[in-house]
Short mmCIF file of the C-alpha atoms (twelve columns), coordinates in Angstrom:
data_MODEL
# 
_entry.id   MODEL 
# 
loop_
_atom_site.group_PDB 
_atom_site.id 
_atom_site.type_symbol 
_atom_site.label_atom_id 
_atom_site.label_alt_id 
_atom_site.label_comp_id 
_atom_site.label_asym_id 
_atom_site.label_seq_id 
_atom_site.Cartn_x 
_atom_site.Cartn_y 
_atom_site.Cartn_z 
_atom_site.pdbx_PDB_model_num 
ATOM 1  C CA . MET A 1  0.000  0.000  0.000   1 
ATOM 2  C CA . TYR A 2  1.024  3.556  -0.632  1 
ATOM 3  C CA . ALA A 3  0.031  6.604  1.354   1 
ATOM 4  C CA . LEU A 4  -0.256 10.213 0.271   1 
ATOM 5  C CA . LYS A 5  -1.051 13.304 2.274   1 
ATOM 6  C CA . SER A 6  -3.600 15.659 0.817   1 
ATOM 7  C CA . GLN A 7  -3.478 19.432 1.337   1 
ATOM 8  C CA . ASP A 8  -5.668 19.215 4.421   1 
ATOM 9  C CA . GLN A 9  -3.239 16.615 5.831   1 
ATOM 10 C CA . ARG A 10 -5.636 13.672 5.774   1 
ATOM 11 C CA . LEU A 11 -3.947 10.419 4.868   1 
ATOM 12 C CA . ILE A 12 -5.034 8.800  1.598   1 
ATOM 13 C CA . THR A 13 -4.208 5.111  1.287   1 
ATOM 14 C CA . LEU A 14 -3.790 3.621  -2.174  1 
ATOM 15 C CA . SER A 15 -3.599 -0.041 -3.032  1 
ATOM 16 C CA . GLN A 16 -1.263 -1.252 -5.762  1 
ATOM 17 C CA . GLN A 17 -4.298 -1.591 -8.036  1 
ATOM 18 C CA . ASP A 18 -4.910 2.153  -7.652  1 
ATOM 19 C CA . TYR A 19 -1.283 3.146  -8.007  1 
ATOM 20 C CA . LEU A 20 -0.609 1.923  -11.555 1 
ATOM 21 C CA . PRO A 21 -3.383 3.962  -13.244 1 
ATOM 22 C CA . ILE A 22 -2.058 7.067  -11.485 1 
ATOM 23 C CA . LEU A 23 1.439  6.390  -12.818 1 
ATOM 24 C CA . VAL A 24 0.135  5.794  -16.340 1 
ATOM 25 C CA . GLU A 25 -1.902 9.014  -16.304 1 
ATOM 26 C CA . SER A 26 1.074  10.945 -14.913 1 
ATOM 27 C CA . PHE A 27 3.238  9.570  -17.719 1 
ATOM 28 C CA . LEU A 28 0.695  10.647 -20.353 1 
ATOM 29 C CA . ILE A 29 0.340  14.113 -18.830 1 
ATOM 30 C CA . ASP A 30 4.123  14.494 -18.886 1 
ATOM 31 C CA . ARG A 31 4.293  13.467 -22.544 1 
ATOM 32 C CA . ARG A 32 1.518  15.912 -23.480 1 
ATOM 33 C CA . SER A 33 3.341  18.702 -21.631 1 
ATOM 34 C CA . GLN A 34 6.453  17.909 -23.678 1 
ATOM 35 C CA . GLY A 35 4.444  18.690 -26.799 1 
ATOM 36 C CA . LEU A 36 4.487  15.232 -28.346 1 
ATOM 37 C CA . SER A 37 2.160  14.697 -31.289 1 
ATOM 38 C CA . PRO A 38 -1.411 13.495 -30.727 1 
ATOM 39 C CA . ASP A 39 -0.552 10.309 -32.632 1 
ATOM 40 C CA . THR A 40 2.305  9.568  -30.240 1 
ATOM 41 C CA . ILE A 41 0.055  10.183 -27.230 1 
ATOM 42 C CA . GLU A 42 -2.582 7.887  -28.738 1 
ATOM 43 C CA . PHE A 43 0.074  5.199  -29.293 1 
ATOM 44 C CA . TYR A 44 1.196  5.394  -25.661 1 
ATOM 45 C CA . THR A 45 -2.407 5.394  -24.445 1 
ATOM 46 C CA . LYS A 46 -3.235 2.228  -26.395 1 
ATOM 47 C CA . LYS A 47 -0.042 0.445  -25.341 1 
ATOM 48 C CA . LEU A 48 -0.534 1.306  -21.674 1 
ATOM 49 C CA . GLN A 49 -4.111 0.055  -21.442 1 
ATOM 50 C CA . TYR A 50 -4.460 -3.046 -19.342 1 
# 
């Protein structure tokens, strides 16, 4: 399990099942912010679906 603190300092507990989608979405957000083409983002999105 992973734990995060929110702004109001409550503890949020994440299971491993919850953690992977957050990592995938973070990866995609990072790639979009780097200005990669929509086709590249779509490729990553399809490959990272599970």
